[in-house]
KOLGUTOR-551258 format. One record per residue: residue number from 1; residue in one letter; x, y, z of N, C-alpha, C in turn. Coordinates in steps of 0.05 Angstrom, whole numbers. Layout:
% residues N
{vomar NUM; "A"; {X; Y; Z}; {X; Y; Z}; {X; Y; Z}}
...
//
This chain:
% residues 122
{vomar 1; "X"; {689; 337; 1006}; {667; 343; 988}; {674; 368; 971}}
{vomar 2; "X"; {671; 366; 945}; {677; 388; 927}; {656; 409; 929}}
{vomar 3; "X"; {665; 434; 928}; {646; 456; 927}; {643; 465; 898}}
{vomar 4; "X"; {619; 469; 890}; {614; 478; 862}; {610; 508; 862}}
{vomar 5; "X"; {622; 520; 842}; {619; 549; 839}; {590; 555; 832}}
{vomar 6; "X"; {579; 575; 845}; {552; 583; 839}; {552; 602; 816}}
{vomar 7; "X"; {536; 596; 796}; {535; 613; 772}; {507; 626; 772}}
{vomar 8; "X"; {507; 652; 773}; {482; 666; 772}; {478; 678; 744}}
{vomar 9; "X"; {468; 660; 726}; {464; 669; 699}; {438; 685; 697}}
{vomar 10; "X"; {439; 706; 683}; {415; 723; 679}; {396; 708; 661}}
{vomar 11; "X"; {370; 714; 662}; {351; 702; 644}; {358; 706; 614}}
{vomar 12; "X"; {368; 729; 608}; {376; 734; 580}; {399; 716; 572}}
{vomar 13; "X"; {418; 712; 590}; {441; 694; 585}; {431; 665; 582}}
{vomar 14; "X"; {412; 657; 599}; {402; 630; 597}; {387; 625; 571}}
{vomar 15; "X"; {372; 644; 562}; {357; 642; 536}; {378; 640; 514}}
{vomar 16; "X"; {398; 657; 515}; {418; 658; 494}; {433; 631; 493}}
{vomar 17; "X"; {441; 621; 516}; {456; 596; 516}; {439; 572; 507}}
{vomar 18; "X"; {413; 573; 514}; {395; 552; 504}; {392; 553; 474}}
{vomar 19; "X"; {390; 577; 463}; {388; 581; 434}; {413; 571; 420}}
{vomar 20; "X"; {436; 577; 431}; {461; 567; 420}; {462; 537; 421}}
{vomar 21; "X"; {455; 526; 443}; {454; 497; 446}; {435; 484; 426}}
{vomar 22; "X"; {412; 495; 422}; {392; 485; 403}; {404; 486; 375}}
{vomar 23; "X"; {417; 509; 368}; {428; 512; 341}; {450; 492; 336}}
{vomar 24; "X"; {468; 489; 356}; {490; 470; 353}; {480; 441; 350}}
{vomar 25; "X"; {459; 435; 365}; {448; 408; 364}; {436; 403; 336}}
{vomar 26; "X"; {422; 422; 326}; {409; 420; 300}; {429; 418; 277}}
{vomar 27; "X"; {451; 432; 279}; {471; 434; 257}; {496; 418; 262}}
{vomar 28; "X"; {496; 402; 283}; {520; 386; 291}; {527; 366; 270}}
{vomar 29; "X"; {552; 359; 269}; {561; 338; 251}; {579; 349; 229}}
{vomar 30; "X"; {592; 331; 216}; {611; 338; 196}; {599; 348; 170}}
{vomar 31; "X"; {574; 340; 164}; {564; 343; 137}; {542; 364; 133}}
{vomar 32; "X"; {528; 372; 154}; {504; 388; 151}; {510; 415; 138}}
{vomar 33; "X"; {532; 428; 146}; {539; 454; 133}; {547; 450; 104}}
{vomar 34; "X"; {560; 427; 98}; {567; 421; 70}; {542; 419; 53}}
{vomar 35; "X"; {522; 404; 63}; {497; 400; 49}; {482; 426; 45}}
{vomar 36; "X"; {479; 441; 67}; {465; 466; 66}; {479; 486; 47}}
{vomar 37; "X"; {505; 488; 49}; {520; 506; 32}; {517; 499; 2}}
{vomar 38; "X"; {518; 473; -3}; {515; 463; -31}; {488; 469; -41}}
{vomar 39; "X"; {467; 465; -25}; {440; 471; -35}; {434; 500; -37}}
{vomar 40; "X"; {447; 517; -20}; {443; 546; -23}; {455; 555; -49}}
{vomar 41; "X"; {478; 544; -57}; {491; 551; -82}; {479; 538; -106}}
{vomar 42; "X"; {469; 513; -103}; {461; 497; -125}; {431; 496; -131}}
{vomar 43; "X"; {415; 509; -114}; {386; 511; -118}; {373; 484; -113}}
{vomar 44; "X"; {368; 469; -135}; {355; 442; -133}; {374; 421; -143}}
{vomar 45; "X"; {379; 401; -126}; {398; 380; -134}; {387; 353; -127}}
{vomar 46; "X"; {393; 334; -144}; {385; 306; -139}; {405; 293; -119}}
{vomar 47; "X"; {397; 270; -109}; {414; 256; -90}; {442; 251; -101}}
{vomar 48; "X"; {443; 240; -125}; {470; 234; -137}; {486; 259; -142}}
{vomar 49; "X"; {473; 281; -148}; {487; 307; -152}; {500; 315; -125}}
{vomar 50; "X"; {484; 313; -104}; {495; 320; -78}; {518; 301; -70}}
{vomar 51; "X"; {515; 276; -76}; {536; 257; -70}; {562; 264; -84}}
{vomar 52; "X"; {560; 273; -109}; {584; 281; -124}; {596; 307; -114}}
{vomar 53; "X"; {579; 325; -106}; {588; 352; -97}; {601; 351; -70}}
{vomar 54; "X"; {592; 333; -52}; {602; 333; -25}; {623; 311; -22}}
{vomar 55; "X"; {648; 318; -25}; {670; 300; -26}; {673; 284; 1}}
{vomar 56; "X"; {672; 258; -1}; {677; 241; 22}; {653; 231; 37}}
{vomar 57; "X"; {630; 240; 31}; {606; 231; 45}; {596; 205; 31}}
{vomar 58; "X"; {586; 186; 47}; {575; 162; 37}; {545; 164; 33}}
{vomar 59; "X"; {534; 145; 19}; {505; 146; 12}; {488; 144; 37}}
{vomar 60; "X"; {495; 126; 56}; {479; 124; 81}; {479; 150; 97}}
{vomar 61; "X"; {503; 161; 100}; {506; 186; 115}; {491; 209; 102}}
{vomar 62; "X"; {494; 211; 76}; {479; 232; 61}; {449; 229; 65}}
{vomar 63; "X"; {439; 205; 62}; {411; 200; 66}; {402; 207; 94}}
{vomar 64; "X"; {417; 200; 114}; {410; 206; 142}; {410; 237; 147}}
{vomar 65; "X"; {431; 250; 137}; {433; 279; 141}; {410; 294; 126}}
{vomar 66; "X"; {404; 285; 102}; {382; 297; 87}; {355; 293; 102}}
{vomar 67; "X"; {351; 270; 114}; {326; 266; 129}; {325; 284; 153}}
{vomar 68; "X"; {348; 287; 167}; {349; 306; 190}; {343; 334; 182}}
{vomar 69; "X"; {355; 343; 161}; {351; 371; 151}; {323; 375; 142}}
{vomar 70; "X"; {311; 355; 129}; {283; 358; 120}; {265; 358; 144}}
{vomar 71; "X"; {270; 341; 164}; {253; 340; 188}; {253; 367; 203}}
{vomar 72; "X"; {276; 381; 201}; {279; 406; 215}; {272; 430; 197}}
{vomar 73; "X"; {260; 425; 174}; {249; 445; 156}; {271; 464; 144}}
{vomar 74; "X"; {295; 453; 141}; {316; 469; 129}; {319; 463; 99}}
{vomar 75; "X"; {311; 439; 91}; {311; 432; 63}; {284; 419; 57}}
{vomar 76; "X"; {277; 418; 31}; {253; 404; 22}; {261; 382; 3}}
{vomar 77; "X"; {244; 362; 2}; {248; 338; -15}; {224; 336; -33}}
{vomar 78; "X"; {230; 335; -59}; {208; 333; -79}; {212; 308; -96}}
{vomar 79; "X"; {192; 290; -95}; {193; 266; -112}; {182; 274; -139}}
{vomar 80; "X"; {199; 270; -159}; {192; 277; -187}; {176; 255; -200}}
{vomar 81; "X"; {158; 262; -217}; {142; 242; -232}; {156; 234; -257}}
{vomar 82; "X"; {178; 219; -253}; {195; 210; -275}; {198; 180; -273}}
{vomar 83; "X"; {208; 168; -294}; {214; 139; -293}; {243; 136; -301}}
{vomar 84; "X"; {261; 126; -284}; {255; 119; -256}; {250; 143; -239}}
{vomar 85; "X"; {237; 139; -217}; {231; 161; -199}; {257; 175; -189}}
{vomar 86; "X"; {257; 201; -190}; {280; 216; -180}; {270; 235; -158}}
{vomar 87; "X"; {289; 242; -141}; {283; 260; -119}; {301; 284; -121}}
{vomar 88; "X"; {290; 308; -116}; {306; 332; -116}; {304; 345; -88}}
{vomar 89; "X"; {326; 356; -80}; {327; 370; -55}; {333; 400; -60}}
{vomar 90; "X"; {320; 416; -43}; {325; 445; -46}; {324; 457; -18}}
{vomar 91; "X"; {336; 480; -16}; {337; 495; 10}; {310; 508; 14}}
{vomar 92; "X"; {300; 508; 38}; {275; 522; 44}; {280; 551; 49}}
{vomar 93; "X"; {259; 567; 51}; {263; 595; 58}; {276; 598; 85}}
{vomar 94; "X"; {269; 581; 104}; {281; 582; 130}; {310; 573; 129}}
{vomar 95; "X"; {316; 553; 112}; {343; 544; 109}; {361; 566; 97}}
{vomar 96; "X"; {349; 583; 79}; {364; 605; 67}; {373; 625; 88}}
{vomar 97; "X"; {359; 626; 111}; {367; 645; 132}; {395; 638; 143}}
{vomar 98; "X"; {404; 614; 138}; {431; 605; 147}; {453; 615; 129}}
{vomar 99; "X"; {446; 626; 106}; {466; 635; 87}; {486; 655; 98}}
{vomar 100; "X"; {477; 676; 112}; {497; 694; 124}; {515; 681; 145}}
{vomar 101; "X"; {504; 663; 160}; {520; 648; 180}; {541; 631; 166}}
{vomar 102; "X"; {534; 617; 145}; {553; 600; 130}; {574; 617; 117}}
{vomar 103; "X"; {566; 640; 106}; {585; 659; 94}; {605; 669; 114}}
{vomar 104; "X"; {595; 677; 138}; {613; 687; 159}; {632; 665; 169}}
{vomar 105; "X"; {621; 641; 172}; {639; 619; 181}; {661; 613; 160}}
{vomar 106; "X"; {654; 615; 135}; {674; 611; 114}; {696; 633; 115}}
{vomar 107; "X"; {687; 658; 119}; {706; 681; 121}; {724; 677; 146}}
{vomar 108; "X"; {711; 669; 168}; {726; 665; 193}; {747; 643; 189}}
{vomar 109; "X"; {739; 621; 175}; {757; 599; 170}; {781; 607; 153}}
{vomar 110; "X"; {776; 623; 133}; {798; 633; 116}; {817; 650; 132}}
{vomar 111; "X"; {806; 668; 148}; {823; 686; 165}; {838; 670; 186}}
{vomar 112; "X"; {825; 649; 197}; {839; 632; 217}; {863; 618; 205}}
{vomar 113; "X"; {859; 607; 181}; {881; 593; 168}; {904; 612; 162}}
{vomar 114; "X"; {897; 636; 154}; {918; 656; 148}; {933; 663; 174}}
{vomar 115; "X"; {918; 667; 196}; {930; 675; 221}; {948; 652; 232}}
{vomar 116; "X"; {939; 628; 230}; {953; 605; 242}; {975; 594; 225}}
{vomar 117; "X"; {969; 592; 199}; {988; 580; 181}; {1003; 600; 163}}
{vomar 118; "X"; {993; 625; 163}; {1006; 646; 148}; {1001; 645; 118}}
{vomar 119; "X"; {982; 628; 110}; {975; 627; 81}; {949; 612; 79}}
{vomar 120; "X"; {938; 611; 54}; {913; 596; 48}; {920; 567; 45}}
{vomar 121; "X"; {912; 551; 64}; {916; 522; 61}; {889; 509; 55}}
{vomar 122; "X"; {890; 488; 40}; {865; 473; 34}; {860; 453; 55}}
//
């Protein structure tokens, strides 16, 4: 029978790890940071604008990710009174709080590539 190591995590550590797990679950996937970063930079964008800006994403995946982000109050969806009907997406105030995190991740990624590859690679 295998013995399991006993881990005595402090309450602070448990709260921190749960918060990290919640954040990762909310922002998991290939496209969420792309969408959030694009909306932070682009203010209000239509579906087709987002599709053009985010290289490689398909319409179904973009639609699903937008729904997830809207459900989690990180972006807002506004149906415009136009013919044909158009929809605009924008970052919410709470979504904007991710801006420093996205900026730091971008900086870290640039530094990582320099450290590993010795130059800026795309």
